[in-house]
Structure formats: structure tokens, C-alpha cells
N, C-alpha and C positions, 0 to 999 in steps of 0.2 A: 553182384554190386548194387548196393544202395541207389535207389532213384530219389531223385528232388526231393518229392513226397514224402518220402520213408525219413530222410534226413531231417527235414522239418517236421514230422511228426514226435520224431527222437527228441526234437531238440525242445519242443513245448512239453511235451512229457517229462522231461527233467527240469526243466522250471518250474513245472508247476508242482513236482516235488518238492524241489527247494523253499519257492513260496510256502508251502506248506507247514516247512520246518521253523520260518521265520515265528519267532515270537509275537504276539499279537501286542496292540496296543497296550491295553491293562496289563499283560505282563511285562512290557519291560517297563513302564512306568514301577510297578512294584518293584522289578530288580532294582531301577534305580534308587526309590527310593530307601530299600536296602542298604544300598551302597553308602547312601548320605547318612543314614542313622547310625551307621559303622562308624564311619566316619566322625562325624561330630561325635559320640561316643568315644572314639580316640581320643581327639583333640581335646573333650572336654575334661574326662576323668583319667586317660593314661598319659597321654602326649602332650606336651607346651612346647613351645618356640621360646627361646631366652635369647638375648644379645650381651656376649660379653663386652663390659664397657672399659675395663683396666686390664694391666697389664700384670696384675698380681698373682696368675694362677700363668705366666710363662714360664715352658715352652710347651706345657702342656695345652693351656688354651690362650689363643692371641686375641689382642683388642680387635673386634669385627667378626668374632667367630660367630655364627648362630646354632644353637644348639636346640636339639628336640632332647627331651628330658621324660622320664618314666615318673608319673605321679604317682603311682601306685607301690612301687615295690617297697618304698618304707612306710606305707599305711598301715593303719592297724588291720589285722587280719581278724575279721568279724563275721559270723552268719556266712551265707552262701556264696559270699564273692570271694574266700580263701579258696574255694575250690575252682575258680574261673580266671584269677589272676595269680602269678608268682609273687611269695610275698620274702622278705629276709630281714634278719638284724643286720644293723647297722654295723659293719667292720672296719678294724684299722685298714688304712690307706684306702678307703673309699673317698669320692668325691661327691660332694653333695651340696645340693640346694636348699639354703633355709633363709627364713625371717629375719631380718634385720633391722629394727628403727630407721636407720638411715647408709642406703639406698633400703628399699623395702624387700630386696634380697640380694643375697652374695653367694657365691661358690667357692668355695675353701675343700682342702682335704683333711678327712680325720686321721689324725695321728697319735688322739687319747680316748679311751672309751672307760667307760664307768670303770672304776676300783686300780686304775693303770697310777701307777710312781713315774713322773716324767721330768725329767731335766734337761736345758739345752744348755753346750758346752760350745765355745767359738762356732754358733752356727750349728752343729750338731746335735740332731736329737737322740736322747735315750729313754727308754722305757723299758720300767721293770729290771735295770742293770743290764739291757742289752742295747749296743748302738743301731739304729734301725738302719736298713737297706733303701737306701732313696733314690733310684736313680732317675727319677724324675725330678728331684730339687735343683733348683738352678739358684747361682747365686753372683749374679749380675754386680758391678762394681756399685759402691753407694759408701756415703759418708761412714765413718766408724760410730758403733752404737751400742754401748756396752748390756744397756737392757734388753735389746734385740736379740742380741750374740750370746748373753749368757743370760739364761732364764731356768726359775725364778730369780729375781733380781734382791738383794737385802737392802738397797740403796734406793730411791727415788730420784731416777735421773732422766726421764724424760717426758716431758708436759704433756704428750701425747696420748699418756696411758691415762685412763679412767679412775679417777680416784677411788670411786668407790668398789672395783675391779682392786684395785691395789691394796686398800684394806681385809678384801675378803681373801687375794692372795696371801698376804700373810698368815691366816689363819688355818688354811690349807696346805702349807710349805711347811714338810719333815725329814730332818734331817737331808735338807736340800732338795729333795723333790717335792713338786706339787701333786698331791693326789687330785685325782680328778672325783667329784663325788657319783651318785649315783643320779641316772637321768640325764645326765651334762656329757658333754664331747667337747675335746679341744683341739682345734682345727686350725691349720697355717694353711698359705698362698705357697705355693711353689716356687715362686719367685721371692726366697725368702727375703732378700733385702730390702726390696719393695711391697712389702704386702703387712695390710692392718688387718691384724687377725686377731686370736686367741690372746695371744702375748697382749696385746694392747687394750683388750674391750672385756676378756672375759670367756667362759664357756658357753655352748649354744646348749639350752635345752631340747631335750628329745623330741617336744611334742612342736619344736620350729622346724625342725627338719621335713621338707616336703616334696623333695626329689634326687634324682639322680640321674647325670647326663648322660646321655646313650649315642649320642652320632653327632659330628656336625654336619648340619645339612647346607650349608651355604657358608662363605666367610669373604668377606669384603677387606681389602686390602686397606688397613687405617695406621698408620703411625702410632709407634709407641714412643716413649716418651723416656725408655731405659733402652731404645737403639742406639748403636755404633753409628755417628753421621759418617756418611760416604758421600765421596765425591763424585759426582755424578757426570760422565765426560759426554760431550757432545760432539756432533759430526761437524765436521770444516764445512763440509758441502749445505748450503741452506735449506736445497730443496730435500736431500734426504734427509736434514734433520727434521723437517718438519712430517716427512711421509713416516720414521721412526717415533715419533712426539705421537702421531695418531694412531698406529699400531699398538702403543704401549699402552695410550687410553681406552684401545678396544678390548685388549687382552690382560692388560695390567691393573683392574679396578676389583679384580678378584683372586682370593688364592685358590686356584682350581683342583690342587693336588691335594687339599683340604677336604674337600667336598666329601662326604659320606665316609670320614674318618672316624672310626669308632673310638670313643673317650673313654680312657685309661689311667 
């Protein structure tokens, strides 16, 4: 049976062994510095946060969604960087982030790539003679718009259409199909009846596409102008009503189920 002196000696030996295994201050600082450098690299060159401000991509992306986007996936693959980070070509069906004059960035889905022959009939997209399978597309109630739903149109019927785009569109339309030129992409919002997209202002140049959304890292509950208004029932008991209101404020400000939702 161990004596108290023996137990004390063993404890001191174990503590000394553990202490010797702990990193020194310079080692700890070096590890912290490496972590900071990697985090800054990722946030500067690979991952960037974006906030969704409008309902044009419902129900894939909602107003108030915060996104992390990959800034390198569509970047030109040159030099040694192509061996470090994955690159790929833009494909039909991709959601992309791109520069746009107003506002500075937009998020839409690619439905036409260079060389495609595209037209829209009654809101349904056909590419190269085949109707696209678009389970992500939403058609929320909206006023009829022949130009929006039947594209390319032969008559200028919507004042929201950019005049320069209208002229260009006529020269690129053959046998009722819009032909996507080299280096350009045709994009649409998933919320087809409530999106200003390539139908209204034209193609997205390849050099304007900067990122692909990866994941929703947070989502704030914000109203959408296309939401169906619902009647809110209030409790008859005033005390219970205040308790329920407080609970709703604490838990209802965010869409918790959308956090870490992968975007596709």
C-alpha cells in the first residue's frame, strides 16, 4: 500500500511530465500566428461573406441569408495556385455571384452558357431544344408580363428592359432562340416572376463572375415582399401573450434551421 509520501511524489512527477509537454510561449504564439494567417488567407482569397437583400432567389436563398462564397473556384487557374485550390468551368445550373453596376454584386443561377440556344415559353426555359428540369424554380403570384414569360420577345413591351440590351437581343435571336455568345452567360433568379435578370439587362461577362455560394452560415428572419400575409393569433390572456411575445423575440429573430445549409 502506497504511503502518503509516495502518492505525493507520484503526483509531482506526473504534473512535471505534463508541464514539460505543454508548448512554450514562443511555440504557442507561433501556432496562434499560423492560425490567424490561414484564417486571413481564407477570408481574403477563398471565402467571403455576403448578405441576400432581395427575394429574387427564393426559395433557394431567402432575404436575410448570410452566405460564405468561394472566391477561387471560378478564378483563372494559373501558376502554382492551380495545384493548391480546385478550379472548374462554370456550368449550367450553377449559382454565381457577379459584379453588376447596380447594385455592386448580384446572385443568380446560370441557365445559358456560351453556344446555347435558349428561349422561354410561358415561363419555362428550353435550351438547345430540351426543356430544363428546374426543381429550384419558383413561380410566385405576379401580374402578367408577356416579355418576362415569353423570351426573347419580338415587341418591346416592358419599360424596365434596358434599351441597349433590347437592340443586342434582336441581333442574337435566330428562329426564336437567343444564342449565347462566347464569353457570356445567361442568368435567371429562381423566383422567376420577381427577378430582374438577364431577361431585362442582358448577359453576364465571364470576367464579371467572381464566386460561387457555398453555405448559409446564418439567416436573419426578414419579411419578403412576395410572402403571403398571414393572420397572427394573439393569446386571450395578457400575461401569456407577453410571455409568448418575449419567447418569439428570443427565438424568432433567426432561421435556425437554415444555418450551415449547403447552397445548391
